[in-house]
C-alpha positions, 0 to 999 in steps of 0.5 A: 717880884724884881723891878725891870731895867727898861719900864716900857710896857705903859708902866709910866704915863705922863698927865696926857696919858701918853706913854713915857719909856724909863731905862734902868741908869742905877741899882745897887742894893735895895735902891733902883733908878730910872732915866727918861728915854731921851732926857737931856742930861742937863733935864733930868726926869728920874724915877727912884724906888728904894726900900729901907727896913728897921726893928726886928720881931713885930716891931720890923718896919719897911719904909718903901720909897717912889719919887720922881724928880723932872727937871724942865726949862724956867719960864725964860727958856733957860734956867732949868727948874727941878719939880719934885715927888715923894711916896714913902709907904710905912708897912709894919711888915713884922706884925701883919701877914698879908699886904692888905692894908698897903693895898687899901692906903695906895688905892686911896692914894691914887683915886684921891689924887687922879679920881675927880668926884665919883667917877671911877675912871682915873684922871692922869692928869691928876684933877683929883680931888687930892690931886688939883690940891697938891698942884695948887697949895690950896686947902679950902 
């Protein structure tokens, strides 16, 4: 399924569960870049999706990457600072007949980042077990 030119139907939300709208600004080959509607040029907020396939036959693998770049003003109110997050799903596409394993991996990641404890409700503030650990930099 091709990706949309605009992301305006609740595909992307912020930590407060508010919809963020994005428009395609670049897309060539196996890569597409979206920019948040209304973002200032000096404070970009970008989403990128890209794919790369390597190998052949049963050794063929696809690396699919989803990344977000978010820029805001730093503590001084003048200097832009950038946050960046990236997820790569490595799929053994040459050796499988379904994407069930990929669904399992993505579900584990989504729930680990956004599901606190035993609840089934996603917390988009990413207060899930691993979301908080990533934001705050702790292990124990």
